[in-house]
ROSE-4610 file (N, C-alpha, C; in Angstrom, 1 decimal, always signed):
// ROSE-4610
residu = [M/M/M/S/S/S/H/H/H/V/V/V/R/R/R/T/T/T/I/I/I/L/L/L/P/P/P/D/D/D/P/P/P/A/A/A/L/L/L/P/P/P/P/P/P/I/I/I/A/A/A/G/G/G/L/L/L/P/P/P/D/D/D/A/A/A/R/R/R/A/A/A/R/R/R/A/A/A/S/S/S/G/G/G/A/A/A/Q/Q/Q/A/A/A/P/P/P/W/W/W/Q/Q/Q/K/K/K/A/A/A/L/L/L/G/G/G/R/R/R/W/W/W/L/L/L/A/A/A/R/R/R/L/L/L/R/R/R/E/E/E/R/R/R/D/D/D/E/E/E/M/M/M/R/R/R/G/G/G/L/L/L/S/S/S/E/E/E/R/R/R/E/E/E/R/R/R/R/R/R/D/D/D/A/A/A/G/G/G/L/L/L/T/T/T/A/A/A/Y/Y/Y/D/D/D/V/V/V/A/A/A/F/F/F/E/E/E/Y/Y/Y/R/R/R/K/K/K/L/L/L/P/P/P/W/W/W/R/R/R/D/D/D]
num = [1/1/1/2/2/2/3/3/3/4/4/4/5/5/5/6/6/6/7/7/7/8/8/8/9/9/9/10/10/10/11/11/11/12/12/12/13/13/13/14/14/14/15/15/15/16/16/16/17/17/17/18/18/18/19/19/19/20/20/20/21/21/21/22/22/22/23/23/23/24/24/24/25/25/25/26/26/26/27/27/27/28/28/28/29/29/29/30/30/30/31/31/31/32/32/32/33/33/33/34/34/34/35/35/35/36/36/36/37/37/37/38/38/38/39/39/39/40/40/40/41/41/41/42/42/42/43/43/43/44/44/44/45/45/45/46/46/46/47/47/47/48/48/48/49/49/49/50/50/50/51/51/51/52/52/52/53/53/53/54/54/54/55/55/55/56/56/56/57/57/57/58/58/58/59/59/59/60/60/60/61/61/61/62/62/62/63/63/63/64/64/64/65/65/65/66/66/66/67/67/67/68/68/68/69/69/69/70/70/70/71/71/71/72/72/72/73/73/73/74/74/74/75/75/75/76/76/76/77/77/77/78/78/78/79/79/79]
x = [-140.2/-140.2/-140.2/-141.1/-141.2/-140.2/-139.6/-138.7/-139.3/-139.1/-139.6/-138.4/-138.5/-137.4/-137.7/-136.8/-137.0/-136.3/-137.0/-136.4/-136.1/-134.8/-134.4/-133.9/-134.1/-133.6/-132.1/-131.6/-130.2/-129.7/-128.9/-128.4/-127.7/-127.2/-126.4/-127.4/-128.7/-129.6/-130.3/-130.6/-131.3/-132.8/-133.6/-135.0/-135.7/-136.8/-137.6/-138.5/-138.5/-139.4/-140.8/-141.5/-142.9/-143.2/-142.2/-142.5/-141.9/-142.6/-142.0/-140.7/-139.8/-138.4/-138.4/-138.1/-138.0/-137.0/-135.9/-134.9/-135.5/-136.3/-136.8/-137.9/-138.7/-139.6/-138.9/-137.8/-137.1/-136.5/-136.2/-135.6/-136.7/-138.0/-139.1/-139.7/-139.3/-139.9/-141.3/-142.2/-143.5/-143.7/-144.5/-144.9/-145.7/-145.7/-146.5/-148.0/-148.6/-150.0/-150.2/-149.2/-149.4/-149.3/-148.5/-148.4/-149.7/-150.2/-151.5/-152.6/-152.7/-153.7/-153.6/-152.4/-152.2/-152.7/-152.4/-152.9/-154.4/-155.0/-156.5/-157.2/-156.6/-157.2/-157.0/-155.9/-155.7/-156.7/-157.0/-158.0/-159.3/-159.7/-161.0/-161.1/-160.1/-160.1/-160.2/-159.5/-159.5/-160.9/-161.5/-162.8/-163.9/-163.7/-164.7/-164.6/-163.4/-163.2/-163.7/-163.5/-164.0/-165.6/-166.2/-167.6/-168.2/-167.4/-167.8/-167.6/-167.1/-166.9/-168.2/-168.2/-169.4/-169.4/-170.6/-170.7/-169.7/-169.4/-168.5/-167.0/-166.7/-165.4/-165.2/-166.3/-166.2/-166.0/-166.7/-166.5/-165.1/-164.6/-163.2/-162.2/-162.5/-161.6/-161.9/-162.9/-163.2/-163.9/-164.7/-165.4/-166.9/-167.5/-169.0/-169.5/-170.7/-171.3/-171.2/-171.3/-171.1/-169.7/-168.7/-167.3/-167.1/-167.6/-167.4/-168.1/-169.4/-170.1/-169.5/-169.0/-168.3/-167.0/-166.2/-165.0/-165.3/-166.3/-166.7/-167.2/-167.8/-168.3/-167.3/-166.1/-165.1/-164.6/-164.2/-163.6/-162.3/-161.8/-160.6/-159.3/-159.4/-158.2/-158.2/-159.2/-159.3/-158.7/-157.8/-157.3/-158.3]
y = [-20.8/-20.7/-22.1/-22.3/-23.6/-23.7/-24.9/-25.2/-26.2/-26.0/-27.0/-27.7/-29.0/-29.9/-30.5/-30.3/-30.9/-32.2/-33.2/-34.5/-34.8/-34.9/-35.2/-36.7/-37.3/-38.7/-38.7/-39.8/-40.0/-40.4/-39.6/-40.0/-41.3/-41.8/-43.0/-44.3/-44.1/-45.2/-45.2/-46.4/-46.5/-46.3/-45.9/-45.7/-47.0/-47.0/-48.2/-48.4/-49.7/-50.0/-49.7/-49.0/-48.7/-47.5/-46.9/-45.6/-44.4/-43.3/-42.2/-41.7/-41.4/-41.0/-39.5/-38.9/-37.5/-36.8/-37.6/-37.0/-36.8/-37.8/-37.7/-36.5/-36.4/-35.3/-33.9/-33.8/-32.6/-32.2/-33.2/-32.9/-32.6/-32.6/-32.3/-33.5/-34.7/-35.9/-36.1/-36.6/-36.9/-38.4/-38.6/-39.9/-40.5/-41.9/-42.5/-42.1/-42.0/-41.6/-40.2/-39.3/-38.0/-38.0/-38.8/-38.9/-39.5/-40.5/-41.1/-40.1/-39.4/-38.4/-37.3/-36.9/-35.9/-36.5/-37.7/-38.3/-38.4/-38.8/-38.9/-37.5/-36.5/-35.2/-34.7/-35.0/-34.6/-35.3/-36.6/-37.3/-36.7/-36.3/-35.7/-34.4/-33.6/-32.3/-32.6/-33.5/-33.8/-34.3/-35.2/-35.7/-34.7/-33.8/-32.7/-31.7/-31.5/-30.6/-31.3/-32.6/-33.4/-33.3/-33.4/-33.3/-32.0/-30.9/-29.6/-29.3/-30.2/-30.0/-29.8/-28.9/-28.8/-30.0/-30.1/-31.2/-31.1/-29.9/-29.7/-30.1/-29.7/-30.0/-31.5/-32.2/-33.6/-34.3/-33.8/-34.3/-34.1/-32.9/-32.6/-33.5/-33.9/-34.8/-36.3/-36.6/-37.9/-38.7/-38.0/-38.6/-38.5/-39.5/-39.5/-39.1/-38.8/-38.5/-39.7/-40.9/-42.1/-42.2/-41.9/-42.0/-41.0/-39.8/-38.8/-39.3/-39.7/-40.2/-41.4/-42.3/-43.5/-43.1/-42.2/-41.7/-41.0/-40.1/-39.3/-40.1/-41.2/-42.0/-42.9/-43.0/-43.9/-43.3/-44.2/-43.8/-43.2/-42.3/-41.6/-42.5/-43.6/-44.5/-45.4/-45.3/-46.2/-45.4/-46.0/-45.3/-45.3]
z = [-188.6/-190.0/-190.6/-191.6/-192.2/-193.4/-193.4/-194.5/-195.4/-196.7/-197.6/-198.2/-198.1/-198.5/-199.8/-200.8/-202.1/-202.2/-202.6/-202.7/-204.2/-204.5/-205.8/-205.9/-207.1/-207.2/-207.2/-206.6/-206.6/-208.0/-208.6/-210.0/-210.1/-209.0/-209.0/-209.1/-208.7/-208.7/-210.1/-210.6/-211.8/-211.5/-212.5/-212.3/-212.1/-211.3/-211.0/-212.2/-212.7/-213.8/-213.5/-214.5/-214.3/-213.6/-212.9/-212.2/-213.0/-213.0/-213.7/-213.2/-214.1/-213.7/-213.6/-212.4/-212.3/-213.2/-213.5/-214.4/-215.8/-216.2/-217.6/-217.6/-216.5/-216.5/-216.5/-215.8/-215.7/-217.1/-217.9/-219.2/-220.2/-219.9/-220.8/-221.4/-221.1/-221.7/-221.1/-221.9/-221.5/-221.1/-220.1/-219.7/-220.8/-220.9/-222.0/-221.9/-220.8/-220.7/-221.2/-221.1/-221.6/-223.1/-223.7/-225.1/-225.7/-225.0/-225.5/-225.4/-224.3/-224.1/-225.2/-225.5/-226.6/-228.0/-228.3/-229.5/-229.5/-228.4/-228.3/-228.6/-227.9/-228.1/-229.5/-230.1/-231.5/-232.4/-232.2/-233.0/-232.8/-231.6/-231.3/-232.1/-232.1/-232.8/-234.3/-234.8/-236.3/-236.7/-235.9/-236.2/-236.1/-235.1/-235.0/-236.2/-236.6/-237.8/-239.1/-239.2/-240.3/-240.3/-239.2/-239.1/-239.5/-239.4/-239.8/-241.2/-242.0/-243.5/-244.2/-245.2/-246.0/-247.0/-247.6/-248.6/-249.7/-250.2/-251.2/-250.7/-249.5/-249.0/-248.8/-248.4/-248.3/-249.6/-250.6/-252.0/-252.5/-252.2/-252.7/-252.0/-250.7/-250.0/-250.3/-251.1/-251.4/-250.3/-249.5/-248.3/-248.5/-248.0/-248.1/-246.7/-246.6/-245.2/-244.3/-244.9/-244.1/-243.5/-244.3/-243.9/-242.7/-242.8/-241.8/-240.5/-240.6/-239.5/-238.8/-239.6/-239.1/-238.3/-238.8/-238.2/-236.9/-237.0/-235.8/-234.6/-234.9/-233.8/-233.1/-233.7/-233.1/-231.8/-230.9/-229.6/-229.9/-229.0/-229.3/-229.4/-228.7/-228.7/-229.9/-230.8/-232.0/-233.2/-233.9/-235.1/-236.2]
């Protein structure tokens, strides 16, 4: 019979700088790269939605076709 051994971090030891802390992950905290990825995906969704606006909706929002095209072409990590 095979036994699976779970390795848990020693609570007495401080986390190593730069490495993900299993205690933080267990509490539901996100790693910095996960937060960044979430922001990038949100920006892509917003820019895609903006691109789908009709001319009237753009005018109501005070945007020109150039504004929408400029924003849509930005890389996800650019504000």
